[in-house]
C-alpha positions as CSV (number, residue, x, y, z in Angstrom):
1,M,13.0,-4.8,-31.4
2,E,10.3,-2.3,-32.0
3,T,7.2,-4.2,-31.0
4,Y,5.5,-4.1,-34.8
5,K,8.6,-6.4,-35.9
6,I,8.4,-8.8,-33.0
7,L,4.4,-8.9,-34.0
8,K,5.5,-9.5,-37.5
9,D,7.9,-12.4,-36.5
10,L,5.3,-14.3,-34.7
11,A,2.8,-13.6,-37.3
12,I,5.1,-15.6,-39.8
13,I,6.4,-18.2,-37.6
14,F,2.7,-19.2,-36.4
15,I,1.4,-19.3,-40.2
16,C,4.9,-21.2,-41.1
17,A,4.5,-23.3,-37.9
18,K,1.0,-24.3,-38.4
19,G,1.0,-24.5,-42.8
20,A,4.1,-27.5,-42.1
21,G,2.7,-28.7,-40.0
22,L,-0.7,-29.7,-41.4
23,L,1.6,-30.9,-44.4
24,A,3.7,-32.7,-42.3
25,R,0.5,-34.5,-40.6
26,K,-1.3,-34.8,-44.2
27,L,1.9,-37.0,-45.3
28,K,2.0,-39.4,-42.2
29,A,4.5,-37.3,-40.7
30,P,4.8,-35.7,-37.3
31,M,4.2,-32.4,-36.8
32,V,7.2,-31.3,-35.4
33,V,9.2,-32.1,-38.3
34,G,6.7,-29.3,-40.6
35,E,7.4,-27.1,-37.6
36,I,11.1,-27.6,-38.1
37,I,11.4,-27.1,-41.1
38,A,9.3,-23.8,-41.0
39,G,12.0,-22.7,-39.2
40,L,15.0,-23.8,-42.1
41,I,13.0,-22.4,-44.4
42,I,12.1,-18.7,-42.9
43,G,15.0,-18.2,-41.3
44,P,19.3,-17.5,-42.7
45,C,19.6,-21.2,-43.2
46,L,18.5,-20.6,-47.0
47,G,18.7,-16.4,-47.4
48,L,15.4,-16.1,-47.0
49,N,15.2,-14.3,-44.0
50,L,11.8,-13.8,-43.7
51,V,12.6,-14.3,-39.4
52,Q,15.8,-13.1,-38.1
53,P,16.8,-14.6,-34.1
54,S,16.6,-12.7,-31.2
55,D,16.8,-12.4,-27.9
56,F,12.6,-12.6,-27.9
57,I,12.2,-15.4,-29.9
58,S,15.3,-17.5,-27.5
59,Q,12.8,-16.6,-24.6
60,M,9.4,-17.8,-26.0
61,A,11.2,-20.9,-27.7
62,E,12.3,-21.4,-23.5
63,I,9.0,-20.8,-22.0
64,G,7.6,-23.3,-25.2
65,V,10.2,-26.1,-23.9
66,I,8.9,-25.2,-19.9
67,L,5.5,-25.7,-20.6
68,I,5.7,-29.2,-22.9
69,M,8.1,-30.5,-19.6
70,F,5.3,-29.2,-17.3
71,S,2.8,-31.3,-19.2
72,A,4.6,-34.1,-19.8
73,G,4.5,-34.1,-15.8
74,L,1.7,-33.7,-14.9
75,E,0.8,-37.0,-18.2
76,T,3.7,-39.1,-15.5
77,N,2.0,-42.0,-13.7
78,L,4.3,-42.9,-11.1
79,Q,3.7,-45.8,-10.7
80,E,5.0,-46.7,-14.3
81,L,7.4,-44.1,-13.0
82,K,9.0,-46.3,-9.8
83,K,8.5,-49.8,-12.3
84,S,10.9,-48.2,-14.2
85,G,12.7,-46.1,-12.1
86,F,15.6,-47.9,-11.4
87,A,15.9,-49.2,-15.3
88,A,15.7,-45.7,-16.1
89,F,18.7,-45.0,-14.3
90,M,20.7,-46.9,-15.7
91,I,19.7,-46.4,-19.2
92,A,20.7,-42.4,-18.7
93,C,24.0,-43.7,-16.9
94,V,25.1,-45.7,-20.4
95,G,23.2,-43.7,-22.6
96,V,25.9,-41.2,-20.9
97,L,29.0,-42.7,-21.2
98,V,29.0,-44.3,-24.5
99,P,28.3,-41.1,-26.2
100,L,31.0,-39.3,-23.8
101,V,33.9,-41.9,-25.0
102,G,32.6,-42.1,-28.2
103,G,32.8,-38.1,-29.2
104,S,36.3,-38.6,-27.9
105,L,37.3,-40.9,-29.7
106,L,35.7,-39.2,-32.7
107,Y,38.2,-36.1,-32.3
108,M,40.9,-37.8,-31.5
109,C,40.5,-40.4,-34.8
110,V,40.1,-36.5,-36.8
111,Y,42.5,-34.8,-35.6
112,G,45.1,-37.7,-33.7
113,F,45.3,-38.7,-30.6
114,A,46.6,-37.1,-27.4
115,S,48.5,-38.0,-24.6
116,F,46.3,-37.5,-21.7
117,G,46.3,-34.0,-19.9
118,T,46.9,-31.9,-22.5
119,D,44.8,-28.9,-23.8
120,E,44.0,-31.3,-26.8
121,F,43.3,-34.5,-25.2
122,F,40.6,-32.4,-22.7
123,K,39.1,-30.4,-25.9
124,A,38.0,-34.2,-27.2
125,V,37.1,-35.2,-23.8
126,F,34.6,-31.3,-23.8
127,I,33.6,-32.3,-27.9
128,G,32.1,-36.1,-25.8
129,C,30.6,-34.3,-23.5
130,I,28.3,-32.1,-25.6
131,M,27.1,-35.4,-26.8
132,T,25.8,-36.2,-23.8
133,A,22.9,-34.2,-23.6
134,T,19.6,-35.2,-24.3
135,S,16.1,-33.2,-25.4
136,V,13.3,-34.6,-24.7
137,G,10.8,-31.9,-25.7
138,I,10.7,-32.5,-29.0
139,T,10.4,-36.2,-28.3
140,V,7.8,-35.8,-25.5
141,E,5.5,-33.6,-28.0
142,V,6.2,-36.8,-30.2
143,L,5.0,-39.1,-28.1
144,K,2.1,-37.6,-27.0
145,E,0.4,-36.5,-30.2
146,M,0.8,-40.7,-30.6
147,G,-1.0,-41.2,-27.1
148,K,2.6,-43.2,-26.2
149,L,3.9,-40.6,-23.5
150,K,2.5,-42.9,-20.7
151,S,3.4,-46.1,-21.9
152,R,6.0,-48.4,-20.0
153,V,8.2,-46.8,-22.9
154,G,7.5,-43.7,-23.0
155,Q,7.6,-43.8,-19.3
156,T,11.5,-44.7,-19.7
157,I,12.4,-42.5,-21.7
158,L,11.0,-39.9,-20.2
159,S,13.0,-40.2,-17.0
160,A,15.9,-41.6,-18.3
161,A,15.9,-38.3,-20.5
162,I,15.5,-36.3,-17.3
163,I,18.5,-39.0,-14.8
164,D,20.5,-37.7,-18.5
165,D,20.7,-34.3,-18.1
166,V,21.4,-34.5,-14.2
167,I,24.7,-37.1,-15.1
168,G,25.1,-34.4,-17.9
169,I,25.5,-31.9,-15.7
170,I,27.7,-34.0,-13.2
171,A,29.9,-35.1,-16.4
172,L,30.4,-31.5,-17.6
173,T,31.5,-30.6,-14.2
174,F,34.2,-32.8,-14.3
175,V,35.5,-32.4,-17.5
176,L,35.3,-28.4,-16.6
177,G,37.1,-28.6,-13.0
178,F,40.2,-30.1,-15.7
179,K,40.3,-26.5,-16.9
180,D,38.4,-23.9,-15.1
181,P,39.7,-23.8,-11.3
182,D,36.8,-22.0,-9.9
183,S,34.4,-25.1,-10.9
184,N,33.9,-27.0,-7.8
185,T,32.9,-30.6,-8.2
186,L,31.5,-31.1,-4.6
187,L,30.1,-28.3,-4.6
188,V,27.7,-28.6,-8.1
189,M,26.8,-32.2,-6.9
190,G,26.1,-31.3,-3.4
191,K,23.8,-28.9,-4.9
192,I,22.6,-31.0,-7.7
193,L,21.5,-33.6,-4.0
194,L,19.6,-30.6,-2.4
195,F,17.8,-29.6,-4.9
196,L,16.0,-33.2,-4.9
197,V,15.9,-33.3,-1.3
198,L,14.2,-30.1,-1.1
199,S,11.9,-31.0,-4.3
200,L,10.7,-34.1,-2.1
201,I,9.7,-31.2,0.9
202,I,8.6,-28.5,-1.3
203,G,6.7,-31.7,-3.8
204,F,4.8,-33.0,-0.2
205,I,3.9,-30.1,1.5
206,V,2.4,-28.1,-2.3
207,Y,0.3,-31.9,-3.1
208,K,-0.8,-31.1,0.2
209,A,-1.8,-27.7,0.5
210,F,-3.0,-27.7,-3.3
211,K,-5.0,-31.0,-3.3
212,F,-6.3,-29.5,-0.8
213,Y,-7.8,-26.2,-2.4
214,D,-8.4,-28.1,-5.4
215,D,-11.0,-30.7,-3.6
216,R,-13.3,-27.3,-2.5
217,H,-12.2,-25.3,-5.7
218,A,-12.4,-27.8,-8.7
219,H,-12.7,-26.8,-12.2
220,T,-12.1,-22.9,-11.0
221,R,-9.7,-20.7,-13.4
222,R,-7.5,-20.3,-10.2
223,I,-6.0,-23.8,-10.6
224,P,-3.9,-23.6,-13.7
225,I,-2.7,-20.2,-13.0
226,I,-1.6,-21.7,-9.8
227,A,-0.2,-24.7,-11.2
228,I,1.7,-22.7,-14.1
229,T,2.9,-20.7,-11.0
230,L,4.6,-23.1,-9.5
231,C,6.0,-24.9,-12.5
232,F,7.6,-21.1,-13.2
233,I,8.8,-20.9,-9.8
234,M,10.1,-24.4,-10.0
235,A,12.0,-23.9,-13.2
236,Y,13.8,-21.0,-12.3
237,I,14.8,-22.2,-8.6
238,A,16.6,-25.3,-10.5
239,E,18.5,-22.8,-13.2
240,K,19.1,-20.0,-10.8
241,Y,20.3,-21.3,-7.2
242,F,21.4,-25.6,-8.7
243,G,23.0,-24.9,-11.3
244,I,20.0,-27.2,-13.4
245,A,17.8,-27.1,-16.5
246,D,14.9,-25.2,-15.7
247,I,13.0,-27.9,-17.3
248,T,14.2,-30.4,-15.4
249,G,12.5,-27.9,-12.3
250,A,9.1,-27.9,-15.0
251,Y,9.1,-31.4,-15.7
252,I,9.2,-31.5,-11.6
253,A,6.8,-29.2,-10.9
254,G,4.4,-31.1,-13.1
255,I,5.7,-34.7,-11.2
256,I,4.1,-32.7,-7.7
257,L,0.1,-32.1,-9.5
258,C,0.2,-35.0,-11.5
259,N,-2.0,-36.8,-8.8
260,V,-4.3,-34.2,-8.1
261,R,-7.6,-33.9,-8.9
262,D,-7.8,-31.6,-11.0
263,A,-4.3,-33.2,-13.5
264,E,-6.6,-33.8,-16.1
265,Y,-7.8,-30.4,-16.6
266,I,-4.5,-28.6,-16.1
267,D,-2.9,-30.5,-18.8
268,R,-5.9,-29.2,-21.1
269,R,-5.6,-25.4,-20.4
270,V,-2.1,-25.5,-20.2
271,S,-1.3,-27.7,-23.4
272,I,-3.8,-24.9,-25.4
273,N,-1.2,-22.4,-24.3
274,G,1.4,-24.6,-25.4
275,Y,0.0,-25.4,-28.8
276,M,-1.2,-22.1,-30.4
277,F,1.8,-19.7,-29.1
278,F,4.7,-21.1,-27.3
279,A,5.4,-24.5,-28.8
280,P,5.4,-23.3,-32.2
281,V,8.0,-20.8,-31.6
282,F,10.6,-23.8,-29.8
283,F,10.4,-25.9,-32.8
284,V,11.2,-22.9,-35.4
285,S,13.4,-21.7,-33.5
286,I,15.5,-24.6,-33.8
287,G,15.4,-24.0,-37.3
288,L,16.0,-20.5,-37.0
289,K,19.3,-21.1,-35.1
290,T,20.8,-22.9,-38.3
291,D,22.8,-20.8,-40.9
292,F,25.4,-23.3,-42.8
293,S,27.2,-20.3,-44.9
294,S,30.4,-19.9,-43.0
295,I,30.7,-24.0,-43.2
296,D,34.4,-25.1,-44.7
297,S,34.4,-28.7,-45.6
298,S,37.0,-29.7,-43.0
299,M,33.7,-29.0,-40.7
300,V,31.9,-30.5,-43.3
301,V,33.6,-33.8,-42.6
302,F,33.2,-33.6,-39.5
303,S,29.9,-32.5,-38.4
304,I,29.6,-35.5,-40.0
305,G,31.2,-37.6,-38.1
306,F,29.5,-35.6,-35.2
307,V,25.8,-36.7,-36.5
308,L,26.6,-39.9,-37.3
309,V,28.2,-40.7,-33.9
310,A,26.0,-38.7,-31.6
311,M,23.2,-40.3,-32.4
312,L,24.2,-44.2,-33.3
313,S,25.9,-43.8,-30.1
314,K,22.4,-42.8,-27.9
315,V,20.5,-46.2,-29.8
316,I,23.6,-48.3,-29.2
317,G,23.4,-47.2,-25.4
318,C,20.5,-46.6,-24.3
319,G,19.4,-49.4,-26.0
320,L,21.8,-52.4,-25.0
321,A,20.8,-51.1,-21.6
322,S,17.3,-51.6,-21.6
323,R,17.5,-54.8,-23.9
324,C,19.4,-56.0,-19.7
325,F,16.2,-55.0,-18.2
326,R,14.2,-57.2,-20.9
327,Y,12.4,-54.6,-22.8
328,S,11.9,-56.1,-26.4
329,W,14.6,-55.2,-28.9
330,I,11.7,-53.2,-30.9
331,D,11.1,-51.5,-27.4
332,C,15.5,-50.8,-27.0
333,L,15.2,-49.1,-30.8
334,K,12.1,-47.2,-29.6
335,I,14.4,-46.1,-26.1
336,G,17.4,-45.6,-28.0
337,A,15.7,-43.3,-30.3
338,G,13.5,-41.3,-28.2
339,M,17.0,-40.6,-26.8
340,M,18.7,-38.8,-29.9
341,T,17.2,-35.3,-30.1
342,R,19.6,-33.2,-29.2
343,G,18.3,-29.2,-28.3
344,E,19.1,-26.6,-25.6
345,V,21.1,-28.0,-23.4
346,A,23.6,-29.5,-25.5
347,L,23.8,-25.3,-27.1
348,I,24.5,-24.2,-23.1
349,I,27.4,-26.8,-23.0
350,T,29.2,-25.2,-26.5
351,N,28.6,-21.5,-25.1
352,K,30.4,-23.0,-21.7
353,G,33.1,-23.9,-23.7
354,L,33.5,-20.7,-25.9
355,G,33.8,-19.0,-23.2
356,L,36.2,-20.8,-21.3
357,G,38.1,-20.9,-25.1
358,I,38.4,-25.0,-24.8
359,I,36.6,-25.1,-28.3
360,D,36.5,-22.5,-31.0
361,S,33.4,-21.3,-32.4
362,S,33.4,-23.7,-35.3
363,Y,31.9,-26.5,-33.4
364,F,29.0,-24.1,-33.4
365,T,27.9,-25.6,-36.6
366,A,28.4,-29.0,-35.7
367,V,26.3,-28.5,-32.7
368,I,23.3,-27.0,-34.4
369,L,23.3,-29.9,-37.3
370,L,23.4,-33.0,-34.6
371,I,20.0,-30.5,-33.1
372,I,18.5,-30.2,-36.6
373,V,19.2,-34.0,-37.7
374,S,18.6,-35.4,-34.5
375,S,15.0,-33.2,-34.3
376,I,14.2,-34.2,-37.8
377,V,15.2,-37.9,-37.8
378,T,13.5,-38.8,-34.1
379,P,9.9,-38.4,-34.8
380,I,9.8,-39.6,-38.2
381,V,12.0,-43.0,-36.4
382,L,9.7,-43.1,-33.2
383,K,6.4,-42.9,-35.4
384,L,7.7,-45.7,-38.1
385,L,8.8,-48.2,-34.6
386,F,5.8,-47.9,-33.0
387,G,3.6,-48.3,-36.4
388,K,5.7,-51.4,-36.7
389,S,5.0,-52.1,-33.5
390,H,1.1,-51.8,-33.7
391,D,1.6,-54.0,-37.3
392,E,3.0,-57.3,-35.6
393,A,1.0,-56.8,-32.0
394,E,-2.2,-57.0,-35.2
395,T,-0.4,-60.1,-36.4
396,A,0.0,-62.1,-33.5
397,V,-3.7,-61.5,-32.2
398,E,-4.6,-62.1,-35.6
399,T,-2.7,-65.6,-35.7
400,K,-3.8,-66.2,-31.9
401,A,-7.2,-65.8,-33.3
402,T,-6.6,-68.2,-36.3
403,S,-4.8,-70.6,-34.0
């Protein structure tokens, strides 16, 4: 692509994303909703084609979600994370199992039940596997916008989503093991475990070295540059050598530095770049990837069912699991809603299935629709739920004061 076309595309993305984001905020909706809708408007979905999806935009979007997750790691409260660690693990496990079963049953209900071990059975399980992946980037941005990321619920959602990603990869590996003889389940699980162990070792060494340097050169420009370098290195190592999503590596990099003296300073610097440049491209790119022109009636029915089952299964699974750890019902709904979003991991899983011939390209429409709907609905629902809990808290205080 010629350079001048890239400049034109970026100009359109920025002005439309920020304009739509400000309008959304004025209408009491999160800015990310407006940015996603902006992508729908300027992309192929409505036929305007002001901006075409490209490798450059996809790469910029990937950097955007990496920076969002790095910022989320920097804002992580390790003490709160320790408190919600086991709960987050169990929530993530149930949050993978319920969509996996729900997606499989949906496919069998629509296309007929299949015997165990057949191609149709494997296809049904793979559809369920697509539903397991949670994309926490949008949820993180919404929680940050509302100032709720450091809350107990926010940290639980964040922790569960990260664990969910790892469990989803393991589930995918098991599923692919039936179809792809080159997929070694034990090897992949070993890589995941090795990455976590290596992260602990590297994290301890880097934290000590960074803390030593930061105490002597606080609030210098070198500090955020070194931090972002660590972010990209961890993201690269995670995906290149261990088969784990790069956003997981970025989040771990943020956790490594979350307790250093300049963590807040680094976060401010990273957020400036993310907010002004990379994050809008990420959210707009979701809308750009959507094109409903080739969808037929049968796929419409399946896609609607796919979206409903995928979203409700996360709410039900994660919500009920949260209740077991004595979260209030409203907090259970918040956690379930926060886990509804799907994004890049779902696309990666779908592409893997297409490459292996498990599913055909028509199912890609259902996945895109899920990403679009969940990305728009989740911020709105979260804002309503947090607003509701705030109103209930004020009412309780007023009642107590009166009595």
